[in-house]
N, C-alpha and C positions, 0 to 999 in steps of 0.2 A: 418624512422619508426615513425608512429604516435601512441602515447600512449593516451588511452581514460580512463577516470575515469568510472569505472563500478558502477552501482547502487547495493550496497550491503545491508546486513540486517540492518546496522546502518542507512543508508540513508532512508530505508523503515520505520524503527522505528520512525525516526525523522519526516518524512512526515506525518505519521498517528498521531503522538503525536501533531504536529502543527495543524492538522485538528480538534483536540479536543478529540481524542480517548484516554481514560485512559489506559495506558500501564504500566506493571511492568518492571523494568529494567531487561535486560537479556532475554526478550521474543524472541523466534525464529520468523522468518517471518510468519510461519503458525499460531503461537499463536497470533501474531499481527493481522492477518486477522480475526481470530475467535473473538478476542476482538472487532474489528471494526464492525463485523456483530451484535454482541450483543449490542454494543453502538448505532448502527443505529436504532435498534428497538424502542428506546426511543426518537428518534429525530423527528423533524417536517419535512415536505416535503421540505422546503427550504434548510435545512441543508443536507438532503439526496441528493437533486439535486446538491448542491455545492460539496459534497463529491464525488458523481458519476462523475461529470465533472473532478475533480482532478484525479480520478483513470483512467479515459479515457485519460487524458493528459499524465499520467505516462505510459500508455500503448504505447504511441508513442515512448517511449524510450526503448522498449523491447529488441532491439538489443544490448544494453549496460547494460543489467540487468543480474545479476547472476541467475543461474537456480532455486535456492531455493526461490529467491524473485519472479521470474516469476511464479513459481508454487503457491506461496502464493497469489499473485495478482489474479490468476485465480479463487480463492475462492470468490473474490469480483466482478470480471467482467469476461466475456468470453474472454480468450486470445488465439489467434491463434498460 
């Protein structure tokens, strides 16, 4: 049996925080995405492009993502 680490809300929080998104401890994945959208409004094109690339890279891991994280990610990018 193969055990896979799933991307959970803590992983998602950490990823967004490392990208520079200011987050309050205990934010839900939805709240994290909403904070990211607000933060992006004040960022330059380079930061937005880098952030978008990171989110698209995260999308490649959608099969090992908890549903609430996948739903939150869909606020930032179109997720199939």
